[in-house]
N, C-alpha and C positions, 0 to 999 in steps of 0.2 A: 776219416771213419764211417760217413754216410755208407759205405760200400762193404764194412767187414760184415762178416758173418756175425747175425742174433745170437746163435744158438747153434750146435754141434750133436751128434749123437756117436756116443765111443761106442766101439764093439756090438750095437745093437740093442745094448743095455741101459745105455748112461747117456740121459739128457744134464746138455751142459751151456749154461746164460750164464751171463755176469748177473743178471738181478734174480728173476723170480719165475713163478709162472706165472699164466694165466687164468683170472680170475673168474671170466664167463666160463659155463659149463659146456662141454662140446668142443672143444677148439684139440684139434690133428695136427699131426708136423706137417701134413698137405695145407694147413692151415697156416701155418708158420712161414714156410715156402713161397707163401704167396704175397705175404709182407712188401711192399711197395717199398722199395730202396729208395738213396740218392736223396733226400730229403729229413729235414731237421726231425727228431722224436717228436709226436704230439705227445700234449698232456695226457691224456691217456688213452687205451684202449691196450692191443696186443702187443704190438712192439713198445709199450711204455710199463709194459707188464715186464716184458723178456729184461729190459736194460734195468727198470726201478723198484719193482716189486722185492720185500722179502717176508720170511716166514715168519709165523707167530706159533704159540703153543697151543692155541685153542682152535676149535672148527668155525670156520666159513670165513671171511674174511671181513676188513678193516679198513679206515682209511690208511694211508701211511704216518707214520709219526714224523716223513721226512716234507709232507706237503705235499708229494705227488706221489700218486700208484695207490696201492693196496699193499697190505699185508696179508699172508692167504696163510691158512690152517692145513693141519697133518689130512686133514679128507678131504682137500684139495686136492695136494700133493697124492694124495692112492688113488683118486680119481683119474687124474690124466695120467700117471704111470700107468697104470690100469688099462686105460682107452688106446692109447701108445706103445703097448704092450713092451712095456720100459718096468726098470728095477730101481733104477737109482736118481734123483736130483743132487746135480753137484754145480756150485753158483757160488760168486764170490759177494762183493758191493756192501759187507760188514766186517769190520775191523772184530779181531777172534779173539782171546787172551793169550790163548794158545795154538794162536795160527788157524785154529780149523776149530768145528761144531758138527756133531751130528745130532740131528734131531728128527721127528715126525716119524719116531720109532723103526731110526736107520734110514730111513728114504729121503733124506735129504740134506746135503754136504756145504756147509758156507767152508771155505775156506781162503784166506788173505795171504797172499804171501809179500808183502812188504812189512819187513819186522821193528818196530817203534816206529810206526806210523806218522810222519808229519813231527819224529821228532820228537814227539811228546807223549804217544801214547804208552810206549812198554810194554806193547806187545808181539811175541811171536811172530814171526813167517812161517809158512808149512806150504808144501803143495802133495799131490798126490798122484803116485804111479797105479796105475793098471796095468796087471798081468792080461794073459789070452782069459780069464776066468771074467775077467771086472769086476775083481774084490780090489777098493782100497786099500793100498798103501802108505804111507803119511810118512813122509819126511818135516820134523819141525826145527828151526831155526832163529840164535839168536841175531839182533841186528850189530855190528859191526864197525866201530868206530871209523867214520870217514872226513878223508885228507880236510887240513884246514885255507879252505876255497873259499871265496867269498860267494852268495848266493846267485847261480844266474854267469857264473863268469864262462861259462861255458860259451857261453850263448856268444859273446863278443870274439871269440874266436881263441888261439893262444896271446894274442895280446892282451886280452880280459883275465887271462889267470896271474899277471905279475905287477898289477895297478896298486 
C-alpha cells in the first residue's frame, strides 16, 4: 500500500481521498503530488490528513476522536476546494448508516462501500457514479448473507474450506 495513490481528481472537479483534507492552510494539489511515498504513514502531517482526517460539522480543526490526525470543518473544505479550483470532496474511512452522507453544504461526501461492516454495524453500502458533468449519482445496497465458511478459510487454500 505504500505506493498506492493518496488522492485523485476526477473530471477536474472532484477530489477523492481515503480520509480527508489537510488542516494546514495553503495546501495545493502540487503539494500533494510532492509527498514522499514508499514509507509508513506518519502520525501527523499532510499524508496523515489525507489518510485519516474526518469531517466535522463546525468550523476549524479539532483533534480526531480516533486519536490520530484531525477533524476538519466546512471552512477548511471550502478553502481547499476554492484554492485548487475544485467543486467536491469525496472520501471514505467512516461507516455511514445509509452508505453515504453529504456534509459541508454539499461539498463533502463520505461514501462507505462495505454493507453491515464487520458483520455487526447494520449499515448499507454505497457507491457513487459520476457522469461527464461530475454530478454524483448514488447507488445503495444491503449486505447479503455470506457462505458458511470459517473465518480465514480461504487463506489456507482449497484445503482450508473443507476442514
